[in-house]
BAFIMI-772712 format. One record per residue: residue number from 1; residue in three letters; x, y, z of N, C-alpha, C in turn. Coordinates in steps of 0.1 Angstrom, whole numbers, plus 5000, padded with zeros to 4 digits. Layout:
BEGIN
ATOM zafi lovex n_east n_north n_up ca_east ca_north ca_up c_east c_north c_up
ATOM  NUM   ALA      X       Y    Z       X        Y     Z      X       Y    Z
...
***
This chain:
BEGIN
ATOM zafi lovex n_east n_north n_up ca_east ca_north ca_up c_east c_north c_up
ATOM    1   MET   1718    9819 9051    1708     9818  9063   1718    9818 9074
ATOM    2   ASP   1715    9828 9085    1721     9826  9097   1715    9814 9109
ATOM    3   LEU   1718    9804 9111    1714     9794  9120   1714    9798 9133
ATOM    4   GLY   1720    9809 9137    1721     9815  9150   1728    9804 9161
ATOM    5   LEU   1736    9800 9153    1742     9790  9165   1759    9794 9170
ATOM    6   ASN   1763    9805 9165    1776     9808  9167   1778    9810 9182
ATOM    7   GLY   1786    9804 9188    1790     9807  9202   1784    9796 9209
ATOM    8   LYS   1776    9788 9204    1767     9777  9214   1779    9765 9214
ATOM    9   ARG   1775    9754 9221    1782     9748  9225   1775    9731 9227
ATOM   10   ALA   1779    9723 9219    1774     9707  9212   1783    9694 9215
ATOM   11   LEU   1775    9687 9220    1779     9672  9223   1773    9663 9213
ATOM   12   VAL   1785    9660 9202    1781     9649  9193   1787    9638 9198
ATOM   13   CYS   1778    9626 9199    1784     9613  9203   1790    9607 9189
ATOM   14   ALA   1797    9598 9191    1802     9589  9177   1806    9597 9166
ATOM   15   SER   1812    9607 9168    1815     9615  9155   1830    9616 9152
ATOM   16   SER   1836    9605 9154    1847     9607  9145   1849    9603 9135
ATOM   17   LYS   1838    9596 9127    1833     9595  9110   1823    9592 9109
ATOM   18   GLY   1817    9590 9094    1801     9586  9092   1791    9597 9093
ATOM   19   LEU   1780    9599 9101    1773     9606  9098   1771    9614 9112
ATOM   20   GLY   1777    9610 9125    1783     9617  9136   1794    9630 9133
ATOM   21   LEU   1803    9625 9123    1810     9636  9119   1806    9643 9112
ATOM   22   GLY   1799    9640 9102    1790     9651  9092   1784    9662 9105
ATOM   23   CYS   1777    9656 9112    1768     9664  9120   1778    9675 9127
ATOM   24   ALA   1788    9670 9135    1800     9679  9140   1807    9690 9130
ATOM   25   ARG   1810    9686 9117    1812     9695  9110   1806    9704 9107
ATOM   26   ALA   1794    9700 9103    1780     9712  9102   1778    9723 9112
ATOM   27   LEU   1778    9716 9123    1776     9725  9136   1792    9734 9138
ATOM   28   ALA   1803    9729 9135    1813     9737  9137   1814    9750 9124
ATOM   29   ALA   1808    9743 9114    1809     9755  9106   1803    9768 9107
ATOM   30   GLU   1791    9767 9116    1781     9775  9121   1787    9786 9134
ATOM   31   GLY   1803    9778 9137    1805     9784  9149   1803    9779 9163
ATOM   32   VAL   1796    9765 9163    1793     9758  9177   1808    9749 9183
ATOM   33   ASN   1810    9753 9192    1820     9748  9198   1818    9732 9201
ATOM   34   LEU   1826    9721 9203    1822     9706  9204   1826    9700 9215
ATOM   35   VAL   1824    9690 9220    1824     9680  9225   1823    9668 9219
ATOM   36   MET   1833    9661 9213    1833     9652  9204   1837    9637 9209
ATOM   37   ASN   1830    9625 9206    1835     9615  9215   1831    9600 9201
ATOM   38   ALA   1841    9590 9206    1843     9577  9195   1851    9568 9206
ATOM   39   ARG   1850    9558 9202    1856     9548  9208   1870    9547 9207
ATOM   40   GLY   1875    9551 9194    1889     9549  9188   1895    9563 9190
ATOM   41   THR   1906    9560 9197    1911     9578  9202   1918    9581 9189
ATOM   42   GLU   1927    9572 9180    1931     9577  9168   1925    9587 9160
ATOM   43   ALA   1911    9579 9154    1904     9586  9146   1896    9600 9151
ATOM   44   LEU   1894    9595 9164    1888     9608  9172   1895    9621 9170
ATOM   45   GLU   1908    9620 9175    1918     9630  9176   1921    9634 9164
ATOM   46   ALA   1921    9625 9154    1925     9633  9138   1915    9641 9133
ATOM   47   ALA   1897    9637 9137    1889     9641  9131   1889    9657 9139
ATOM   48   ALA   1890    9656 9152    1891     9669  9160   1898    9677 9154
ATOM   49   ALA   1913    9674 9154    1923     9683  9146   1920    9690 9133
ATOM   50   GLN   1913    9679 9128    1907     9687  9113   1896    9699 9113
ATOM   51   ILE   1887    9695 9125    1878     9709  9125   1887    9717 9131
ATOM   52   ARG   1892    9715 9140    1898     9730  9146   1907    9736 9136
ATOM   53   GLU   1913    9729 9125    1921     9737  9116   1908    9742 9104
ATOM   54   ASP   1897    9735 9103    1889     9741  9092   1882    9750 9094
ATOM   55   PHE   1877    9751 9112    1865     9760  9117   1869    9768 9126
ATOM   56   GLY   1883    9769 9133    1884     9776  9143   1880    9772 9158
ATOM   57   VAL   1872    9762 9159    1863     9762  9167   1871    9755 9181
ATOM   58   ASP   1866    9757 9193    1869     9749  9203   1864    9733 9202
ATOM   59   VAL   1873    9723 9206    1871     9710  9206   1872    9702 9217
ATOM   60   VAL   1866    9696 9223    1874     9685  9236   1869    9671 9231
ATOM   61   THR   1875    9664 9233    1878     9650  9229   1875    9641 9241
ATOM   62   VAL   1866    9633 9241    1864     9625  9250   1862    9606 9243
ATOM   63   ALA   1872    9600 9246    1872     9585  9237   1867    9578 9247
ATOM   64   CYS   1854    9570 9246    1848     9561  9253   1837    9555 9243
ATOM   65   ASP   1833    9546 9252    1824     9537  9246   1810    9543 9257
ATOM   66   VAL   1803    9551 9241    1789     9560  9252   1778    9548 9258
ATOM   67   SER   1779    9536 9251    1770     9526  9256   1773    9523 9273
ATOM   68   THR   1781    9525 9278    1788     9520  9290   1783    9532 9302
ATOM   69   GLN   1781    9527 9313    1779     9536  9324   1792    9545 9325
ATOM   70   ASP   1804    9540 9326    1818     9548  9326   1818    9558 9318
ATOM   71   GLY   1813    9554 9302    1818     9562  9291   1807    9574 9293
ATOM   72   GLN   1792    9570 9299    1785     9581  9298   1786    9590 9308
ATOM   73   ALA   1793    9587 9319    1794     9593  9332   1806    9607 9328
ATOM   74   ALA   1818    9600 9318    1829     9606  9314   1820    9618 9303
ATOM   75   LEU   1811    9616 9294    1808     9624  9286   1795    9634 9294
ATOM   76   ILE   1791    9630 9301    1782     9637  9310   1789    9650 9314
ATOM   77   LYS   1801    9644 9321    1809     9654  9330   1816    9666 9320
ATOM   78   ALA   1819    9658 9306    1825     9674  9296   1815    9676 9292
ATOM   79   GLY   1804    9674 9291    1792     9680  9281   1782    9688 9292
ATOM   80   GLU   1788    9692 9304    1777     9698  9312   1777    9712 9308
ATOM   81   GLY   1765    9717 9307    1761     9731  9301   1761    9731 9285
ATOM   82   VAL   1760    9721 9277    1761     9720  9263   1745    9727 9260
ATOM   83   ASP   1744    9734 9248    1732     9739  9244   1726    9727 9233
ATOM   84   ILE   1733    9718 9232    1733     9708  9221   1737    9695 9223
ATOM   85   LEU   1724    9685 9221    1732     9670  9222   1728    9663 9205
ATOM   86   VAL   1735    9658 9204    1735     9648  9191   1735    9633 9195
ATOM   87   ASN   1727    9627 9196    1728     9614  9202   1729    9603 9191
ATOM   88   ASN   1739    9594 9191    1745     9587  9180   1749    9574 9183
ATOM   89   ALA   1748    9562 9181    1758     9553  9182   1755    9541 9171
ATOM   90   GLY   1765    9531 9168    1764     9523  9159   1755    9512 9162
ATOM   91   GLY   1746    9509 9152    1733     9498  9153   1739    9484 9157
ATOM   92   PRO   1730    9474 9164    1732     9462  9168   1735    9453 9155
ATOM   93   PRO   1740    9442 9154    1744     9431  9144   1731    9427 9137
ATOM   94   PRO   1731    9427 9126    1717     9419  9117   1719    9404 9122
ATOM   95   GLY   1705    9399 9118    1702     9384  9120   1690    9382 9114
ATOM   96   MET   1685    9370 9120    1670     9366  9118   1664    9365 9133
ATOM   97   TRP   1648    9366 9133    1645     9367  9147   1647    9353 9156
ATOM   98   THR   1653    9342 9148    1656     9332  9154   1670    9329 9163
ATOM   99   ASP   1675    9339 9161    1689     9342  9164   1694    9348 9179
ATOM  100   TRP   1682    9359 9180    1687     9365  9192   1678    9362 9202
ATOM  101   ASP   1686    9364 9216    1681     9358  9230   1676    9371 9239
ATOM  102   ARG   1677    9370 9253    1671     9378  9257   1685    9392 9260
ATOM  103   ASP   1695    9383 9263    1710     9390  9264   1708    9403 9250
ATOM  104   ASP   1712    9397 9240    1710     9407  9227   1700    9418 9225
ATOM  105   PHE   1691    9413 9233    1680     9423  9233   1683    9435 9243
ATOM  106   ILE   1687    9431 9252    1692     9441  9265   1704    9448 9260
ATOM  107   ALA   1712    9441 9253    1727     9450  9247   1721    9461 9237
ATOM  108   ALA   1710    9456 9229    1704     9467  9217   1697    9478 9224
ATOM  109   LEU   1689    9473 9235    1684     9486  9240   1692    9493 9248
ATOM  110   ASP   1704    9489 9257    1715     9497  9263   1718    9507 9254
ATOM  111   ALA   1726    9502 9241    1729     9510  9233   1723    9520 9225
ATOM  112   ASN   1711    9517 9218    1701     9527  9209   1690    9528 9217
ATOM  113   MET   1684    9527 9231    1676     9534  9237   1679    9538 9249
ATOM  114   LEU   1685    9534 9256    1686     9536  9271   1700    9545 9272
ATOM  115   THR   1709    9544 9265    1719     9553  9263   1713    9567 9258
ATOM  116   PRO   1709    9567 9249    1707     9583  9249   1694    9591 9255
ATOM  117   ILE   1686    9581 9263    1677     9587  9273   1685    9590 9280
ATOM  118   ALA   1696    9582 9289    1708     9588  9297   1710    9602 9296
ATOM  119   MET   1713    9603 9283    1719     9615  9279   1710    9626 9280
ATOM  120   ILE   1700    9623 9271    1686     9633  9277   1685    9638 9288
ATOM  121   LYS   1682    9627 9298    1684     9632  9312   1690    9640 9320
ATOM  122   ALA   1703    9638 9314    1712     9643  9321   1715    9659 9318
ATOM  123   LEU   1716    9659 9308    1717     9671  9300   1704    9681 9295
ATOM  124   VAL   1694    9676 9295    1683     9688  9288   1679    9697 9302
ATOM  125   PRO   1683    9692 9317    1675     9700  9325   1683    9713 9325
ATOM  126   SER   1694    9716 9321    1703     9728  9323   1700    9733 9310
ATOM  127   MET   1694    9728 9300    1690     9736  9288   1677    9741 9293
ATOM  128   MET   1667    9737 9297    1656     9739  9303   1658    9751 9313
ATOM  129   GLU   1667    9754 9319    1667     9761  9331   1672    9776 9323
ATOM  130   ARG   1682    9774 9310    1686     9784  9304   1675    9791 9290
ATOM  131   GLY   1663    9782 9291    1654     9785  9281   1658    9783 9267
ATOM  132   TRP   1667    9774 9264    1673     9771  9253   1676    9758 9249
ATOM  133   GLY   1674    9749 9240    1685     9738  9241   1679    9729 9227
ATOM  134   ARG   1685    9720 9220    1685     9712  9210   1689    9701 9212
ATOM  135   VAL   1682    9688 9211    1686     9671  9211   1683    9668 9196
ATOM  136   VAL   1691    9662 9189    1690     9654  9179   1697    9640 9180
ATOM  137   ASN   1683    9631 9178    1689     9615  9182   1691    9609 9165
ATOM  138   ILE   1701    9602 9163    1703     9597  9151   1696    9582 9153
ATOM  139   THR   1687    9582 9142    1681     9566  9146   1683    9559 9131
ATOM  140   SER   1672    9556 9129    1669     9550  9114   1658    9550 9106
ATOM  141   GLN   1660    9546 9094    1648     9544  9084   1638    9534 9090
ATOM  142   SER   1643    9525 9097    1637     9512  9099   1627    9519 9112
ATOM  143   VAL   1628    9530 9117    1619     9530  9127   1605    9533 9118
ATOM  144   LYS   1603    9541 9107    1591     9542  9098   1592    9527 9089
ATOM  145   ALA   1599    9522 9085    1595     9507  9078   1607    9502 9082
ATOM  146   PRO   1602    9488 9091    1613     9478  9097   1619    9471 9088
ATOM  147   ILE   1633    9469 9091    1640     9460  9081   1641    9446 9088
ATOM  148   PRO   1632    9437 9079    1635     9423  9086   1649    9419 9094
ATOM  149   VAL   1661    9418 9086    1674     9416  9094   1681    9424 9105
ATOM  150   LEU   1672    9435 9105    1676     9445  9117   1666    9445 9129
ATOM  151   GLY   1662    9433 9132    1650     9433  9143   1655    9438 9158
ATOM  152   LEU   1667    9440 9159    1675     9444  9174   1672    9459 9172
ATOM  153   SER   1674    9464 9161    1676     9478  9161   1664    9482 9159
ATOM  154   ASN   1653    9476 9149    1639     9479  9147   1634    9481 9163
ATOM  155   SER   1637    9474 9169    1629     9473  9186   1633    9482 9193
ATOM  156   ALA   1647    9485 9194    1656     9490  9204   1650    9509 9198
ATOM  157   ARG   1655    9510 9185    1650     9524  9180   1638    9529 9180
ATOM  158   ALA   1627    9521 9178    1614     9523  9179   1608    9529 9194
ATOM  159   GLY   1618    9520 9202    1615     9523  9219   1617    9537 9222
ATOM  160   LEU   1631    9542 9218    1635     9557  9218   1623    9565 9210
ATOM  161   THR   1620    9560 9197    1610     9570  9191   1597    9572 9199
ATOM  162   GLY   1596    9563 9205    1582     9566  9217   1585    9574 9228
ATOM  163   TYR   1596    9571 9233    1600     9581  9246   1603    9593 9241
ATOM  164   VAL   1609    9596 9229    1611     9610  9225   1596    9616 9221
ATOM  165   ALA   1587    9609 9214    1574     9614  9214   1565    9621 9224
ATOM  166   GLY   1569    9615 9234    1562     9619  9250   1568    9631 9256
ATOM  167   THR   1584    9627 9255    1592     9635  9262   1597    9649 9256
ATOM  168   SER   1598    9650 9242    1597     9662  9237   1584    9672 9236
ATOM  169   ARG   1576    9667 9239    1564     9678  9242   1561    9681 9258
ATOM  170   GLN   1567    9674 9267    1571     9681  9281   1579    9690 9281
ATOM  171   VAL   1590    9691 9274    1603     9700  9276   1601    9713 9266
ATOM  172   ALA   1591    9710 9254    1592     9720  9242   1587    9729 9250
ATOM  173   GLY   1581    9737 9260    1576     9748  9267   1588    9754 9274
ATOM  174   ALA   1598    9749 9277    1609     9757  9283   1619    9756 9270
ATOM  175   GLY   1615    9760 9256    1624     9763  9249   1635    9753 9242
ATOM  176   VAL   1631    9737 9247    1638     9728  9244   1633    9719 9230
ATOM  177   THR   1639    9715 9219    1635     9705  9211   1641    9694 9210
ATOM  178   ILE   1633    9685 9208    1638     9671  9207   1635    9664 9195
ATOM  179   ASN   1640    9658 9184    1636     9654  9171   1647    9642 9169
ATOM  180   ASN   1643    9638 9158    1651     9625  9154   1655    9624 9140
ATOM  181   LEU   1666    9621 9134    1671     9621  9120   1672    9608 9118
ATOM  182   LEU   1663    9604 9107    1662     9588  9103   1670    9584 9091
ATOM  183   PRO   1682    9580 9089    1690     9580  9079   1685    9566 9070
ATOM  184   GLY   1686    9565 9056    1688     9556  9051   1703    9555 9047
ATOM  185   ILE   1707    9550 9035    1719     9546  9030   1728    9556 9026
ATOM  186   HIS   1738    9557 9033    1747     9570  9031   1762    9564 9025
ATOM  187   ALA   1767    9576 9020    1783     9568  9018   1793    9567 9030
ATOM  188   THR   1793    9560 9037    1797     9558  9047   1805    9545 9050
ATOM  189   ASP   1812    9544 9059    1818     9529  9061   1809    9516 9064
ATOM  190   ARG   1795    9522 9066    1783     9513  9069   1781    9507 9056
ATOM  191   ALA   1779    9518 9048    1775     9513  9031   1786    9506 9027
ATOM  192   THR   1797    9509 9027    1811     9501  9024   1808    9485 9028
ATOM  193   SER   1806    9484 9040    1804     9470  9048   1793    9462 9040
ATOM  194   LEU   1781    9470 9040    1769     9465  9031   1773    9458 9017
ATOM  195   ASP   1780    9467 9011    1781     9465  8997   1794    9454 8994
ATOM  196   THR   1805    9454 9003    1812     9440  9005   1806    9428 9008
ATOM  197   ALA   1796    9429 9015    1789     9417  9018   1782    9410 9007
ATOM  198   VAL   1774    9420 9000    1766     9421  8988   1777    9412 8977
ATOM  199   SER   1786    9420 8978    1796     9418  8964   1803    9401 8970
ATOM  200   SER   1806    9397 8981    1812     9386  8985   1797    9374 8982
ATOM  201   GLN   1787    9378 8987    1776     9369  8985   1770    9366 8971
ATOM  202   GLN   1770    9373 8963    1763     9374  8950   1775    9373 8937
ATOM  203   GLY   1788    9375 8943    1798     9373  8933   1799    9382 8923
ATOM  204   ILE   1796    9393 8930    1798     9408  8920   1808    9415 8926
ATOM  205   SER   1811    9425 8919    1822     9433  8918   1815    9447 8934
ATOM  206   MET   1820    9451 8941    1818     9463  8946   1811    9475 8939
ATOM  207   GLN   1815    9478 8928    1806     9488  8918   1792    9482 8913
ATOM  208   GLU   1789    9467 8911    1778     9465  8906   1770    9463 8921
ATOM  209   ALA   1776    9461 8931    1767     9460  8943   1762    9472 8946
ATOM  210   LYS   1770    9485 8945    1765     9497  8946   1754    9502 8938
ATOM  211   VAL   1755    9501 8922    1749     9501  8915   1732    9494 8916
ATOM  212   ASN   1735    9481 8920    1720     9475  8923   1716    9482 8934
ATOM  213   ARG   1722    9488 8944    1714     9494  8956   1710    9509 8954
ATOM  214   CYS   1718    9514 8947    1712     9526  8943   1702    9528 8932
ATOM  215   ALA   1700    9516 8924    1688     9513  8918   1673    9512 8927
ATOM  216   SER   1674    9511 8937    1665     9506  8948   1660    9521 8957
ATOM  217   ILE   1669    9529 8952    1666     9544  8958   1664    9553 8952
ATOM  218   PRO   1649    9561 8951    1645     9570  8940   1651    9581 8936
ATOM  219   ALA   1659    9587 8945    1672     9595  8944   1684    9590 8935
ATOM  220   GLY   1686    9575 8933    1694     9574  8925   1708    9568 8930
ATOM  221   ARG   1710    9578 8944    1724     9577  8945   1725    9575 8965
ATOM  222   TYR   1734    9574 8972    1739     9573  8983   1737    9589 8988
ATOM  223   GLY   1731    9590 9001    1733     9603  9009   1750    9603 9013
ATOM  224   THR   1749    9618 9014    1765     9623  9018   1760    9626 9034
ATOM  225   ALA   1772    9623 9040    1774     9627  9057   1774    9641 9056
ATOM  226   GLU   1775    9650 9043    1774     9667  9045   1763    9670 9043
ATOM  227   GLU   1755    9664 9035    1740     9666  9036   1732    9665 9046
ATOM  228   PHE   1735    9652 9053    1732     9648  9066   1733    9660 9080
ATOM  229   GLY   1747    9659 9079    1753     9670  9090   1742    9686 9087
ATOM  230   ALA   1739    9688 9073    1733     9700  9077   1717    9704 9078
ATOM  231   THR   1712    9691 9076    1698     9689  9082   1698    9688 9098
ATOM  232   CYS   1709    9682 9103    1711     9681  9116   1713    9696 9121
ATOM  233   ALA   1722    9705 9116    1724     9720  9120   1712    9724 9118
ATOM  234   PHE   1704    9723 9108    1690     9731  9108   1683    9729 9119
ATOM  235   LEU   1678    9715 9122    1675     9710  9133   1679    9717 9148
ATOM  236   CYS   1692    9720 9148    1696     9727  9158   1695    9744 9156
ATOM  237   SER   1690    9750 9148    1689     9764  9145   1678    9769 9152
ATOM  238   GLN   1682    9781 9152    1672     9792  9158   1661    9794 9150
ATOM  239   HIS   1659    9786 9137    1646     9786  9130   1641    9772 9132
ATOM  240   ALA   1645    9763 9140    1634     9749  9141   1630    9748 9158
ATOM  241   GLY   1626    9761 9162    1621     9762  9175   1609    9753 9178
ATOM  242   PHE   1601    9757 9164    1585     9751  9160   1586    9734 9156
ATOM  243   ILE   1596    9726 9157    1595     9714  9153   1595    9704 9164
ATOM  244   ILE   1590    9698 9170    1587     9694  9183   1587    9678 9178
ATOM  245   GLY   1592    9672 9181    1592     9656  9184   1589    9646 9170
ATOM  246   GLN   1596    9652 9159    1595     9648  9147   1607    9635 9143
ATOM  247   ASN   1601    9630 9133    1611     9620  9127   1612    9620 9114
ATOM  248   VAL   1625    9629 9111    1630     9634  9096   1637    9623 9091
ATOM  249   LEU   1631    9618 9080    1635     9608  9068   1646    9613 9062
ATOM  250   LEU   1660    9610 9060    1668     9615  9048   1673    9600 9044
ATOM  251   ASP   1664    9596 9035    1664     9582  9028   1664    9579 9012
ATOM  252   GLY   1665    9593 9006    1663     9595  8993   1651    9589 8986
ATOM  253   GLY   1641    9589 8996    1626     9580  8991   1626    9571 8991
ATOM  254   GLY   1635    9561 8997    1635     9546  9000   1624    9544 9005
ATOM  255   VAL   1620    9551 9018    1608     9546  9022   1591    9552 9016
ATOM  256   ASN   1587    9542 9011    1573     9544  9004   1562    9546 9010
ATOM  257   SER   1560    9559 9018    1549     9559  9028   1543    9574 9025
ATOM  258   THR   1529    9575 9026    1523     9590  9025   1525    9597 9039
ATOM  259   MET   1525    9595 9050    1530     9597  9061   1541    9596 9068
***
């Protein structure tokens, strides 16, 4: 299937590893030139070099924290005129409802709600002027089914979801789509961290921790960054222009819901 993306340009946030990298590689495979971002310079440059070698596309790197004003300004400058924006940022730390105060919520909102909104506001207007654009926000399955220990993430990402629901329908007539991808457990550093914690807490091996977690997923396995990236690339494609303001679960069936 020709996704119609050859020669397009995309800004992919937090794309040196994990799901962000999966999205960057899937877009590059379709001939999309990239602006890649991450906080760590070494991992970012290594990922960018591999993409250039594998796919022959242009890659500009911006090492910064996208949740800061300076980081956003640098990324917006590098991303001027992009056709595609993929918003992504690590989630806030877990805990219980009694653990968090106002500052914790403000930090979560800054990273996982206000940052993607700032990027959308800065880059979507030029997409609208050109009559074509795609925005994909990487959020979480917790938007559909809240995870008790991730209350900060539940709150901030739900706020972004509400913003996208309204905004996406205001820009769709100009040829710009905005949608959200909701990952469950994928074989990334995040899954390794979770399995390590379970292994330590329960006194079991990492493999046992993974097997136990996989048993709770109807698909019986973790997702991959490659299949996640492929879904992102499709949402950015010429075939997805009628998909507006949707929340697409990639969780192996983990969220048990009819709608």
